Each structure stands twice: as C-alpha cells, then as structure tokens.
N, C-alpha and C positions, 0 to 999 in steps of 0.2 A: 603622297610618299611616306610623310610622317605619319597621317593617320594609320595607315597601313602598318607602321612599325608599332603605334601605341596602339591598336589591336592586337597584335602579334603577341605585345606584353601582356596584354590584360587576359588573354585567353586562359592561360593556365591560373589565371586565378578565379575565373569563373568556373572552371572544371572544379578547382578546389575547393567552392560553395558547395558542389553537387557532393563532393567527398564528404562536406561539413555535415550538409541536410540529412547524409543515412548513417549519420553518427547520432544517437542521441546525448552526447557530452553538451551539445546544445543546448539540450531541456536546461541544464543549471548552469546554464551563462547568460546572462541577461544582456550582455552587448551581444552576443548571435540574436537573443530574441528581437532586438531592435533590427538588425538587419533585415533578418526574414520578416519582418514586419512593415518595415520601409518599400520592401518594394511590391508589395500589393497588400494595403491597408484592410480590403474587403477580403481575399482570398483567406487572408491571414485569421480573421476575424471567424468566415464561414468554415473552414475548414476545422476550426477548434485546435488554430497556433500549430498548422502543418506545415515545416519547412518543406517538407517533398513537395506539396499541391500547389504552396507557392510558386518555388523553380518548375513546375510543372505545366505553370499558368504563363511565365516569362521566356521568349525567345531566346535567343541566343545573339539575335540582335540587339534584342531591348538590353536583355544585359548587359554586353556589352558597355551597349550606350551610356546604363546607369552607372559603369565602373570612371567614363571619362571625367563624372566628378571628384573631383581630387578629395573633397572633406569623405565623401562617402568610399572612396575606397582606401584612404587610411582608416578607414574606421573597421572595413573588411580586412584591410592589412592584419592589422592588430588583431582583430577575433581568430582571425586564421593561423597566426605566430603563437599566438597562446595556445591555439589547440595542436600544433605541432610541439611545442615545449610537453604538454600534459601527456602528450601518446609517446613522447619518445623519454622522455624522463627516467631516469634508471636509478637515482637515490629515494626509493619509495619507502616506506615503513615494511612492506613486505620484507624487502631486499635485506632489510637486518634482523629480521625478528621470524621471519617464515621460511628461511632461506633453504630450508628441509623440505619444502615440500615440491619436491624435483617436479612430479604429474599433477597434475590441475585438480581441483577440488570441481566434481559434479553434482551442480546445486540442482535440484528438479522440485519443482512447484508448480500444480495445478493454475495456477493464475500470476500475471506480474503486471503490477499497476505502474507503469516507467510516465508515462505522458499522457492526455485527456487524449490526444489525437489517436491511441494508440490503444482500441476499447478489447484489450488482452486480460481483464481485472472487474471483477464485483464490488470488492469489499477491501478490508481493512488487512487480509492475508495477502493478495497479491501487490497491495500497496509497501507492506513489508518485503516481500520478496523483490521487488523492484528497488526496494531503496537499501536491500543486501547487496544486489548487485553492481550497482551507483557505489557502495560504499568500497567494494571489492576493488573497482575500480584505480578508486583515489586513492590506494593503500597500496596498489602494487600486484595486489595479489593470483596467483595462478588459477585462474577460476574461469566455470564455464555455466551459463543456464540452460537448463532443458526444461520444456514447457508443447502446450500447444497452440497452435492457430483458430482464431475460432474468427470465422469470418464475418458472422453474425453478432458477435460479442455480446455482452452483458446488453442489456436492454436498455434502449432511451425512454423514461421517463416522462407521461403527459398524464395530467388529473382532467379528469372530466370534471364538468357543471356541478356535479353534487360532491369535488372532492377524493374520489375516488382514482386510485392508482388504475394507470392504464401501462400496457407496454408495447413498443415497437424495437424491429429488428431491421435496421438498414443495413446493407451489405459491404464490406469493407473490401474495398479491392485493395492486392497487394503493391499493386505499380504505385500506389498514391500514396504509400508510406514510406517508412522509413525501414524496410527490408528487403532482401536479394533471393532468388531462389538457390539453393546451394546446387551444384552441380558435381558434375564424375570429372575428376582427371583428366579423363579423355574424351569431355564433352558430354551434354546431355542432362537432363538433372538426376538428381541422386535418388532413385527409390527402393526403401524398404520395405518390409512386412512383416507383420505380427498374424498370431492364428487366433482368431476368435470363434471358437466354435468348431464347428469344420469347415470355415470358413478362412481364407489368405486375404486380410486386409493389409492393404500398399498405404505406406505414406510418403508424400514427398515432406523439405525440410526449409526452411524461410531462415535465415542469419537476420539478426539485429543485433547493431554492435553497440554497445553501450558504452561507452570512452574505451578500457582498454578491454573490458569483456565480451565475449561471442557469448549470444544467446540465441539457442538453435529452437524453433516454434515448427513442432510436426503437423502434417494438413494432411487429410486422409480422401479432401476432398480433388480427385485425381481419376480420369476417367476408367483406370483397371479395374475400379471398385466396381459392384453394385450401388444402386440407389442408396438404397439405407446406409450403407457405410461412407457414401462420400457426403454423408449431413453428419457424420460421427462426430467431427469435431468441431463442429458450424457453432455451436453455444457452449456458453459459461456455464457450464452445471444442468445443462438444457436435458430435455427428455424425461423419460424414465428411467427406474432402476438397472436397465437393459443397457443403457445410452452410458448410465454412470462405470460401470464396469466395464465397458466398450473404452471408453474414452481415458479407463486408470488402465486399462492392458496396452494401449499405443503408450503411454506417458511413461509407466517404469517396464516395461519388455520392450518396447518398439523404443524408448529412450536409450536401453542399453545397445542393442544392434545398431542404434544410428551413430552413437560413440564408435561403436569399433570398424561400423563403417568409414566412419572420416579417420581411423587410425591412432584413437586416442583412447587411455589408459589411464584411469584416475587413480591418484591417491589415496582420495574421500568422495564416496556417493554421500549428499547429505540430500535428507529427503524433508520437505517442510511441507509437515502433517502429511497425514497419512494416506492420500490419494494416489499418493507413487510408488506405494510399498511391493508391489508385487517385480518392481526391478529387482530385489533381492533374490526371487523366485529363478530368474535370468541368470544370475549373479550364482546360484547355486548350481542350474542345469548347466551352465559352463563347467563347474567344479566336477561336476559329476561325470560329465562327457570326458576330461580331460583324466578320470582314473582313478577320481580320490575317493574314500571310504565316505559315506554320507555324514559321519562326525568330523571330518577333516572337513570336507566342502563346508558344511557349517561355520566353523570355526573360520577357516577362511574368507568367507563372507562378512561374518561380524566385524573380522578385524578391520574391515576395509567402509563400516556403515555408521552414518550418526543419524540422529530422527530424532527431531524437533515438534511437540505436540502442542496446537492452541486451542485444544477444546475440553472445557472443563465440565461437561458433564454427556454419561454416557450417551445420550440419541444422538449429539451430533458427528458420532463415530463412522463409518463407514460400513457398512453389515453387509453380505452376501449371503442370502439362502442354499443352501447344499444343492441343489437342481440347478440353481442357477448359476453357478460353482461348477458342476460338471459340466453342464452346457456351452460354458464360456473355455475352459480351463483344460478339458482333456486332450485337446490336440497338440495345445502348448506342452503339457505335462506328462504325456505317455512317454516320450524318449528319457526321462529322466531312468526309469525302468524302478520308479516307487509305487506304491499305489495310492489310490485316490484318497484315503485315509488318511495317507503320512501326509499329502497337500493341505485337507482340510486341516491336521492338526496344528499345523503354522499358524493359524489363523482364529485357534480355540482356547479358551482358558482352561477348559476342562476337554484336552483331545479326547477321552473314553464317551462324552458327552454327544451323540449325534443328533441329537435336535438342536445343539450352539450351531449360530449362524457361524461364516468365517468376518473374522472381525480386521480391517487393514492395520488399526492402531496395535491389537495384539502383533500380527505379523512383524509391524515394524519393532515392536518392543523386543519379539525373539530374535531379530536379526539385526539387532544392530549391537554397537562396542558402547556407543553411550547415545542416551536418552534426553531429553530436558525439556522443560516450560519454558513461560517465556516471561516469568516473572518468578519472584519468591510464594509467595500465596500460589498463586498457578503450580508449581512444584509443587508445593504441599500438598494440594488437591490432586492432584497426578498421581503422587504416589498411594494416596487413600484411594482413590479408584481404580487401580490396576494392582493395589497387594495381594491379592489372590493369585495372579502370575507367578507371585515369589512368596510362595506358603510358608518358607524357613525363613522368611525376613519379617522383624518389625518392621513396622509403614517406615520408619524414618530411614531403613536402609536398603528400602527400595530405589533400586538402578535409575531414578529420574532426577535428575539435576533440575539447574535451572541458567537461563540468562535472558535478563530483563530487554522486552525489544527496546528499538531505539527507531532514529528518522536518519535520514538523508536531508541534515541541516540545508546547505548552498540548491538543493531544489526546491526547497520549503519557503524559504527567505524569496521575498518580492524584489522587485526591481530598485521598488526604493530603500528594502533594508538592507541590499547588499550595496547601495550607494552609502547611504547614513553610517554605517563599519566600514566602507570601506577609508574612508575619511578619518574616521575615528582610529580605528582599528591595525587600518593596513590594509593591501590589497590581499593579502596571502593568511587573511582570519579566517578562512575556509579549511586550512592547513591546521588548524589550532584545536583541533575539538576534541582532541584526547589531550588538552595542556589545562588541567584548574587552574594550575598559577597564574598563563595568559588570561582568563576569564575573570579574574578575581579584579581585574583592571575595573571592571564594569564599576565598581563601587567609588571610584572616583572622578569627582564632579569636575576635576580639571580634562578627564578624557570627555564625555557628558554630563554638561550641566541639567537640572533639573527640569530645565526651562526646553533645554531639545530635545528630551526626551516626552516631554508633556503633548512638543510642537509634533513629534512622529507619529506621536498617538494619534493626532489630530489629522495627520493627513491618510496614516491608514482606515483611520474610521471614516473618513469622506471619501474616500474610493470605496470601502466596502457600501455605501448606503448609497451611493450613485450606482454601482454596480446592480445592488438590490433593486432601485427603483426601475433602473431598464430592464430588467428580468420581471420583474412585477407589471410592467406594461407591456410586454410580449406576451406573457403569460394572458391576460384582460383578453387584447385584440385577439389572440387566438381563438378565444372563446365566445369572441362576439361582443365582447362589451366593449363601452366607450372609456378609454384610456383616460379621458378625463375622471372618471370616475375613482381613479387611483390616488387613494389617501396620501396624505405628505407629510404625514405625522412623523416619516421617519427621519429621524434629527442626526447631526453629525456633532450636535453637541450634548445628544442623549445617553446616559449608561448602556453600551451594548452589548447583548447577553448572546453568544453563539451554541448552538447545538445544532451537529450536522453528524451522522452515522448512519449506518445500515439503522433502517426499524427494524430490529427483532425486539420483540416482548419486554426480552429481559432488561433491556435498555431503555424502557419507561419512559417514553420521549414525555408523556403528558402528565408524568407525576408533578409537575409545577404547579397544573391548571385540577389538582384532588379537590380542591374547597378554593371555587372559583370567588367565592364573597369576602375571601379573606385576602385571594394574590392580587385580584382587579385593583383595589385601592392604592397599593405596591408599587405596580405598574403605570398605574395612571394618574400617579402626584402628580400636580403639577407644577412646585418645587423640585420635587426630587424626582425626575421620572427612570421609567428606563423599558428598554424596549429588547424581543428577544426575536431573533431570525433563525428558522429552522429550514433545515433540508436533509434528503435521507432517501431512500430506495427499501419498500421491503418486498422481501421474495416476491417471487409470481405465484406462488403455491403456499402464501403466507397471507391467509386473511385477515387474522387477528392485526397484524405488523402495518395491515393496510388500513384498515379500521384506526390503528395509532392516527397516519395520515389523516385520516376525513377528519377525525376527533379536534388534531390539532387548528385543521382550515374553519371547521366549523366556532373553534373558539377565537380563530382572527379574526369573525366574521361579527363578534360581541360589538356591540354600539361602545362602549368603553375601552375596547381593544384596538378600534380599527387602527393600522398604522403602528401599533407597538409591539404587535404579533403577527408575522409572516413567514410564509413558507414559500421556499423558492426549490420550484421543481425540477429535475431532471442535475442531482446532484454526480457531479465526476470530478475530478482534479482540478479543475480550473475555477469551479464553485466553490471547492474545498481550499482551494488557496488563497480565495478572497477572503471567505469568511474566517479562518484561522489568522490571517494576519487584519482585520477587522476588528473584530471582536474584542472588547477589553477584557470580558470574561468568557471565559470555557467553560460550560454546563457541560454534569459528566455526573449522572444519576443510574449506574445498573445495578439492578438486583443483585449483591453481595453474595457469593466471590464468581458469579458468573461471568464478569470480566478477564479474562485469562491476563494480557496485558494492556489493550488499548494505545496506541501513540496519539490520537489526534490532539488531544492537549497539549504535549510535549512542540507542535508545528508552532504552536501561538508564544513561544518564550521567547523567540529571536525577535520578533515584532513589541513586544513591551505587554505580550497579554497575561493574561492571570487564570490562573484553574481554578475551580470549583466543584469540588471533587469526590463521590462515596471513597471511603478509603479501600479500594481494589485495586488490582492491575495494578501497574507502576505508579499510581499515584500513591499508593500507599509505601513503597520505597522513596519518592520521590519528595512528600509533603515535611517540611521540618518546621512550621508554624509560624514559619517570618514571610513564605514566599507563594504563597496562597493560599485557600480556603479547605477544611475538610470540613462532610457533612458528614455528622454523624462522628461517631467513634471503630475501635476497631472489631468487630462483633456485627452479628447477625443473628435476626429472631429465627426459632423454628416454624412458627405462624406469620405465613406471606401477606395476609393484610396487617398484620401489627406493625411486619417491617417499614409496609410500604405508608404507614400511617405514620409512624417514627421517623422514616426520611423525610417525609411531608414536614414534617414538624421541623428537624433540622435544618432544612434546605430554606424555610421561609424564615426561622432567625437569623441566620446567617447573612442571609439576602437584606434582611429589613436592620440586622443590628450592628453589621459591619461593612457588608459590599458596597449596600448604598451610601452609607453615612461617608465611609471612608471616601468616595470616589466623589462626592461632593464638596469635604469638607478644604475649602481654598483657603490661600493665605491671601494678603492683599496686592499679591502680584496674579491672582485666578488660579494658585498651582496648588495643587491634592500634596501637597510634601509625602505623608505617609504614604500615599498610595504610589507616589514614582520608589519609596525606598523598599515599597514590596515588591517593586519590579526590578531595581537590581537584585534586589536576595532572589528571585526566580533566573534571572539571566545568569546569576554567577553558580547557583546550585542545580539549576536542571541542562544550561544550553552544553558544558563539555562532558556532561555522564549519559544524556538521553539522545543518544545521537548514534548511528547505525556503525561510523565508525570504531567506538566501544565497541559496541555489538558485535560486529564483525573481530575487531582484536581478541574479542572473548573466545569468539569458539574459535578459532589458530589458537589459540593458547591451552584452552579447556579440553577441545576434545579432536581439532584436525591433526595436531602434531603427535596426541597420544594414541 
C-alpha cells in the first residue's frame, strides 16, 4: 500500500519532467542538464544533449523507480520549483519598462540557434535570434518568434582524408524534439497556406516553448502539397533561388497568416534580416483589402514594422529577378488591385529601372518605421550602402541606427562557470546583467582571488583539451586511422587560442599562417608554447571557404605543429560552448569592416577568456586598452593584399610581444598577475554590456515603444 501511495505522489513529478523537457528553459539551467544526463548518459551524449530523447528512452516504470531515490527526487523537485517560479514570476523587467506593449512583438527570423539538439540554424544570425528570444523571456517581454522548421536542418560536417568538407543531412523527427504540433481549437492540426506562383502551398506549424516565449516554426512537409513543396522548408538556406524565394514567402506572408489564424495581432513586427520582409506586403494587402488608400495603407504598415540588417556587403542581400518575382508573386499580389510594377517598386532603389532586381532589404527599409545595424560601425556602413534610397538626405541622416548585438550569458556559461559565480556572486547573478555596478565587484580579490580565477582557467582549459582529444580521436577512427597516432601535444598547461566561426573567406581563418616560417617558432617555442584550436563550417557552395578549412588541416600536419594546431569537425553550439569556455584567447581577424557585429568573443568573458581581435563589429566598441588586445588600428587599407599583410604583422606582434609574454609571466606562486587583472577588466567592462538583456532592452526603448 505504501509503495502505491509513493508512486501516486511521484507520478505528477514524472509528468512535470516531460513538461520541462519540452520547454527549452532547461537549456540555460545546468542543474536541469544534470538531471536529464543522469537518467541516461548514453542517450544524452548520442542525442547531442536532447532532454526529450532521454525521456523517450525512459519508460514510465523506470522513471518512477528513479524518483524513489530521495537525493535524485530532491534535485528534480528543486529544478521544477525553480522552473515554476520562473514561468510564474510577474515582477519582471518588462512589467516596469514595457507595460505599454499590450500586444506582443512578433519577431521573424529565418533561423534560430537555440540548442545543439534543434538544428534550425546555420550560424551567427540564428544564434543571435535564439539568444534574443531567451532574453525576451528572461525580461518578461510579450514576445513571439516566427520561423521555419527545417527537418534536415543545416548540414553535419565531416572531413575527408584530404581535409575537404563533406555535408550530411540527417532528418530530424519532431516527436524526438522539444516541440509540439499546433492544433485547431476544435481538434486536428492547424493548416495555413500561401500562394507561390499559381500553386497553393500548405504548411503546418510546430510550437517550441522557450521559457515564457512561444516560437512557431512553419513546416511545408504535409500530404496536401506536391512533392516539390513538401521539401520546401526541409533545409536551412537549401536549394536554388526558387527555393529561397519560396521559403521567404512562407516565412513572411505565411507568418502573418499564421498569426491571424492564432488570433494574434502584434503591436510590432520585427524583421531580423531581410528574409522575412514579404510580411510587409502581407500587411499591406490586408490594409488595402480593408478599403484604405495605398498611401494610408503604407503608413499603417510602417507604423508596425522594425527591421534589423546584419549584412555589410551588397552581395549578401537577397535579390530576385523580375521574372522570378512575377512567377512567384503574381497570384498573391493581384488581389491588391495594384500593378506588378507597383510591387517591384517596393524592392527597387530606382523604381523606374526595369532592369533592377527586387531586393528584400530595400523592401524592408521602405516599409519599416525603424531600421538598424548591429554595431556602431555597421550602422555607419549601412547608411553609406543605402544612401541612394534617401537622395535628399546627407549620409549621416540616413535613417538606419544601430543596436550592438549581445549574447544570452546564462546559455553560454558552462556548468562550472555557473557554479563558480553562484558561490561568489549569488545564484541571482544571471538576473543582474543590466547592472554595471554589480559587475564592478569582479575587481575585488575578496570576491574571487587571483588564485581562484587562475584555478577556474585551468579547469576550463582542461575540459576543452579533453573534449578536443576525444573529438580528434573520433575523427581519426572514422577515417580509418589508428587512434594511437593522435598527437598528445595538446596540453592544459599551454596558452590556448580559439578560432571558431563560419568559414567565410572575409573572416580569414588562415591569416595567422600567412608567413609560416615566422609563426612556427612562436607556437612551437618549448619554453612558452601556444596551441590553436579551429572549428567552423563553410557554406556548401563556398569552395574558397572549404579551401580555407583544407589549408588549416594541411598546416596542422606540419611536423613542428602536430598537436599544436587542430581542426575540430562539425562545429555546432556544443562545440562552440567548449571552445569559448576553454580558450584563453579568442582570435578574430575579419577583413574590416565586414564583421557586422560578431558575438563569439562575447561568450568567453564569463569564463575568464580574453579577446584578441581586429577593431571591427562589437570589439571596436568594447575594447578599452585593458580588457584584451586590438589587432591594428581603427583604419583599413583599400588594397586587400596590403591589408592582409598589415594585419598579419599586427597580429604577430601582439601575439609575440604582449599575449604570450603576459600569459607566461608568473610570480613565485605561479600566478600571472597582469593577465588576471586583464581578465577582471574584461569581465567588468564587457559582461554587463555585451549581453542580449541589454540588447533587447534597447530594442524596447528605441524601437518597439516608439
């Protein structure tokens, strides 16, 4: 009898664990990670840390039995209480600062990087979108995300024996992910549609819960569609230009129709990059259908829309030829009563130029009340790039501002970092990311001594080195090599440099090896060595980016660099988390000013890592001379080869004359005091500024409420 009563008590707890697994709040709670990992370490590892996959593996009988363990039950209840407290908390930042936003902000993005188990992202844009949602949740903002569900996601990267990138596209199964199918009130799946060409394309929708936020992902893989449209949303940025415009029609126009079918009337539509800009045409069609004049309809659309651009080069903006626009949009556009030329005019800088393609960024700029770049320099570059849209304005008066990107610090802080700061700052430190005074405490040795910070760095570096050794061993075994041939030179005692990001050519991953004869003695110095860990994916159609990966791998095989230069394949959020936490120095050397913002270097600060970067994007604003190192000055050459040579020289000099000597300059206790002070300066100056709590708060004050 007692056993049945106990089981009855434990059953609601087991149910609540399933609820928790389906809310990605657990992804930024280390104690929750440990609960799911403890239930099945093997499934946790093999599923890339997927809580839903773990619970799918565990029977109800086993789960109830595990909850008989009082220690485990105590941990589970503690996490569930914390989750309930978070979801139910009414005393949020938004309650005080954004109370006027009665209706939600609808945030549209083509990708979301929320967790490694949910492959709906390809790179920095998606990670930024995911972090934006998480901070909107933390701040208590009335907020909804809109995106696409990519069943095959972005690719899994494998390297061939020659170092050439190969792409694999395994299918994700919704029932194994933290999502649920959106249903109609009367039952059955909610089905919406868009017009693409002369076809009606249907889509169902999946709900992903991100703390307090709802993210809706549209999915065209339904039997009502022809085969070509069933796979329309299968791949992140997959297919040709026809696929691209189809995806963007679903994202923008379909997203508006989805909101209407859910009975949601947003106060603001935020377009994160131009991929979703068709939403403005969907809103325009609604206004015209309501009987408003074209001028009045346009004004009403603009009053609701905000646009963030992330792309500092003209070639990076989506452009669609006239024939493609006509073939794809005619059926959608004809009910407006406006001509096709009128449609094209919304996407042209010069509407009278019939040869000019339709540009999504132009559409967004014309149909939004506010537009912004993602750093101060990027805002300036964007004003120059789009000045022709505003011929009567001086460049500085072009209406494109800036909100510098940040990161969701709790998501990127590892479990050890959370534990370290919980003990010293209190468990509520993640709620103090807007409080600069709070983070000044980092300067006090009473809070954390130099010795404790140095111990943290060794712990982080050890975790990274062991992770890297394991991954390298797996790479060798997959290629049929003897794991015993793996170099053991990766050392937790060695200055460790991290470089991990998209392998776009402007990011210049191989720059440090421009003069190999000079860099080898620096890295291979037996007294003061350094090691560099690389990771990153090149776009499947970017042959030059793939050559950069191949060059890094070829360099890693140099006899004097074995074990000192390594490339970890299949970069994702999990690999990123290990690299940003374990690297002593985060290297970033883009060809300025092509790094719109960048955020990877912001993620190292909470772990005691330091930035060494070109003065581009966010680092140009964050660097103060004491909190890391600048590669070069605030200028750039017009000659690209001359710029590369100059940047290599500056990189080499900073590394040889400042970084390496400072890391190895130890006192009698083995502590690099100057290095530790630089860590303190980095934490104090960067953590309370370069986070998405600050970023989202700025969007609220500067754009959402205006």
